[in-house]
C-alpha positions as CSV (number, residue, x, y, z in Angstrom):
1,M,36.6,-139.3,62.8
2,S,33.6,-139.0,65.0
3,R,30.2,-139.4,63.3
4,T,26.9,-137.9,64.6
5,V,23.5,-139.5,64.2
6,G,20.5,-137.3,64.4
7,V,17.1,-138.3,65.8
8,L,14.2,-136.3,64.5
9,A,12.7,-134.8,67.7
10,L,9.7,-132.9,66.6
11,Q,7.2,-135.4,68.0
12,G,7.1,-139.1,68.9
13,A,9.4,-141.7,70.5
14,F,12.7,-139.9,69.8
15,A,14.2,-140.2,73.3
16,A,14.2,-144.0,73.3
17,H,16.1,-144.0,70.0
18,S,18.7,-141.5,71.3
19,A,19.2,-143.8,74.4
20,V,19.9,-146.8,72.2
21,L,22.3,-145.0,70.0
22,R,24.2,-143.6,73.0
23,S,24.4,-147.1,74.4
24,L,26.3,-148.0,71.3
25,G,28.8,-145.1,71.8
26,I,27.3,-143.0,69.0
27,D,27.3,-139.2,69.3
28,T,23.6,-138.2,69.0
29,V,21.8,-135.0,68.4
30,E,18.0,-134.3,68.6
31,V,17.1,-132.7,65.3
32,R,14.5,-129.9,65.3
33,T,15.9,-127.5,62.7
34,A,17.4,-127.6,59.2
35,E,20.7,-126.4,60.7
36,Q,20.9,-129.4,63.0
37,L,19.9,-131.7,60.1
38,A,22.8,-130.4,58.0
39,C,25.3,-131.5,60.6
40,V,24.4,-135.2,61.0
41,D,25.8,-138.2,59.2
42,A,22.6,-140.3,59.5
43,L,19.1,-139.8,60.8
44,V,16.4,-141.8,62.7
45,L,12.7,-140.9,62.0
46,P,11.0,-142.3,65.1
47,G,7.5,-143.6,65.7
48,G,4.8,-141.2,66.7
49,E,1.8,-139.7,64.8
50,S,2.7,-139.5,61.1
51,T,0.3,-136.7,60.2
52,T,1.5,-134.5,63.1
53,M,5.1,-135.2,62.2
54,S,4.4,-134.3,58.6
55,M,2.9,-131.0,59.6
56,L,5.7,-130.2,62.0
57,L,8.4,-131.0,59.4
58,E,6.8,-128.3,57.2
59,R,6.1,-125.8,60.0
60,F,9.7,-126.0,61.3
61,G,11.2,-125.7,57.8
62,V,12.8,-129.2,57.9
63,L,10.7,-131.0,55.2
64,E,12.5,-129.8,52.0
65,P,16.0,-129.9,53.6
66,L,15.2,-133.5,54.7
67,R,14.1,-134.5,51.2
68,S,17.3,-133.0,49.8
69,R,19.6,-134.8,52.3
70,I,17.9,-138.1,51.6
71,H,17.7,-137.8,47.8
72,D,20.8,-135.7,47.0
73,D,23.2,-136.5,49.8
74,R,22.1,-140.2,50.2
75,L,21.7,-139.7,54.0
76,P,21.3,-143.0,55.7
77,V,17.9,-143.2,57.4
78,L,16.2,-145.5,59.8
79,G,12.4,-145.0,60.0
80,T,10.3,-146.8,62.6
81,C,6.5,-147.0,62.6
82,A,5.5,-143.4,61.7
83,G,9.0,-143.0,60.3
84,L,8.2,-145.8,57.8
85,I,5.0,-144.0,56.7
86,L,6.9,-140.7,56.2
87,L,9.6,-142.4,54.1
88,A,7.2,-144.3,51.9
89,D,6.5,-143.1,48.3
90,E,2.8,-143.7,48.9
91,I,0.7,-143.4,52.1
92,L,-2.6,-145.2,52.1
93,D,-5.4,-143.9,54.3
94,G,-3.4,-140.7,54.9
95,R,-4.7,-137.2,54.9
96,A,-4.7,-135.3,51.6
97,D,-2.2,-132.7,53.0
98,Q,0.1,-135.4,54.5
99,H,3.7,-135.3,53.1
100,C,5.7,-138.4,52.2
101,L,9.4,-138.2,51.5
102,K,9.5,-140.9,48.7
103,A,12.7,-142.3,50.0
104,L,11.9,-145.9,48.9
105,P,9.4,-147.6,46.6
106,L,6.9,-148.8,49.2
107,S,3.2,-148.2,50.0
108,A,2.3,-148.0,53.7
109,R,-1.1,-148.2,55.2
110,R,-1.5,-146.2,58.4
111,N,-2.7,-148.2,61.4
112,G,-2.8,-151.2,59.1
113,Y,-2.7,-153.7,62.0
114,G,-5.4,-151.8,63.8
115,R,-5.8,-149.2,66.5
116,Q,-4.1,-149.2,70.0
117,L,-6.0,-152.2,71.2
118,A,-4.7,-154.3,68.3
119,S,-1.1,-153.7,69.3
120,F,1.0,-156.9,69.7
121,E,4.4,-158.3,70.2
122,T,6.1,-161.2,68.4
123,D,9.6,-162.5,67.9
124,L,11.0,-161.8,64.4
125,D,13.6,-163.7,62.4
126,I,15.7,-160.9,60.9
127,I,18.1,-161.4,58.1
128,G,21.6,-160.5,59.4
129,L,20.8,-161.2,63.1
130,D,21.8,-164.5,64.7
131,A,18.8,-164.8,67.0
132,P,15.1,-163.6,67.0
133,F,14.4,-160.0,67.7
134,H,11.4,-159.0,69.8
135,G,9.1,-156.9,67.7
136,I,6.7,-154.4,69.4
137,F,3.9,-153.3,67.1
138,I,1.9,-150.3,68.3
139,R,-0.7,-148.9,65.9
140,A,1.7,-150.3,63.3
141,P,1.6,-149.6,59.5
142,I,1.2,-152.4,57.0
143,V,3.5,-152.5,54.0
144,E,1.1,-153.2,51.1
145,R,3.5,-152.8,48.1
146,I,7.3,-152.9,47.7
147,G,9.4,-152.2,44.6
148,D,11.6,-154.9,43.1
149,A,14.8,-153.4,44.6
150,V,13.5,-153.3,48.2
151,E,15.0,-156.0,50.4
152,V,12.6,-157.6,52.9
153,L,14.6,-158.4,56.1
154,A,11.6,-159.7,58.3
155,E,8.0,-160.6,57.9
156,V,4.9,-161.3,60.0
157,D,2.4,-163.7,58.4
158,G,3.9,-163.0,55.0
159,Q,3.7,-159.2,55.4
160,P,7.0,-157.2,55.2
161,V,7.7,-155.5,58.6
162,L,11.4,-154.6,58.1
163,C,12.7,-153.4,54.7
164,R,15.9,-152.0,53.3
165,Y,16.5,-149.9,50.1
166,E,19.8,-148.4,49.4
167,G,20.6,-146.3,52.6
168,V,17.1,-146.4,54.0
169,T,15.8,-149.0,56.5
170,V,12.2,-149.0,57.7
171,A,10.4,-151.0,60.4
172,S,6.7,-151.3,61.1
173,F,7.6,-152.0,64.7
174,H,9.5,-150.2,67.5
175,P,13.0,-151.6,67.9
176,E,13.9,-148.8,70.4
177,L,11.5,-150.4,72.9
178,A,12.9,-153.9,72.7
179,G,15.9,-153.6,75.1
180,D,18.0,-154.9,72.2
181,A,20.4,-152.7,70.3
182,R,21.2,-155.2,67.5
183,L,18.9,-153.7,64.9
184,H,20.3,-150.2,65.4
185,R,23.8,-151.7,65.3
186,Q,23.0,-153.5,62.0
187,W,21.7,-150.2,60.5
188,L,24.7,-148.3,61.6
189,S,27.0,-151.0,60.3
190,D,25.2,-151.0,56.9
191,A,25.7,-147.2,56.8
192,G,29.4,-147.5,57.5
193,L,29.1,-145.6,60.8
194,I,30.4,-148.5,63.0
195,T,32.2,-151.7,62.4
196,G,30.7,-155.1,63.3
């Protein structure tokens, strides 16, 4: 049975995620409406600008259906950079009207590693991968608190940068820009959407 993975396409780096998923043979749809969201078996929340994405989720009528799919349907989700911020249960230094989806017990600080000039790249040792993964951090959030049930899959200088909780995986970095599909493959495998 064919499975479809959605990529939230309201704002941000959604096209690069779609390309990685297609390279793995995954049917992919860009999600902009609640109707499109209802038809996917998993979802990627890409990097971008988290406050803008939050406002657009509400404006396009996707916010509450997305909350429902995550909490009630246990929709597998991968959130990268701004996606991590949106999925957190607490946003530090966010706007008062910014929404969070409370998909995992984690506090995220927006631009925690600094502004654009503080962007950096580093090789990451990721649990489940057999060789380092090149992490690209662009105005990346810092994870300042995690709940006991959150699994840390990679760190930079003792700070979690890749975490998993039930069906939700979040990354402070941009795996879609690394030219390496292993992290997407691992998430899809964890979600039961592909084998191996």
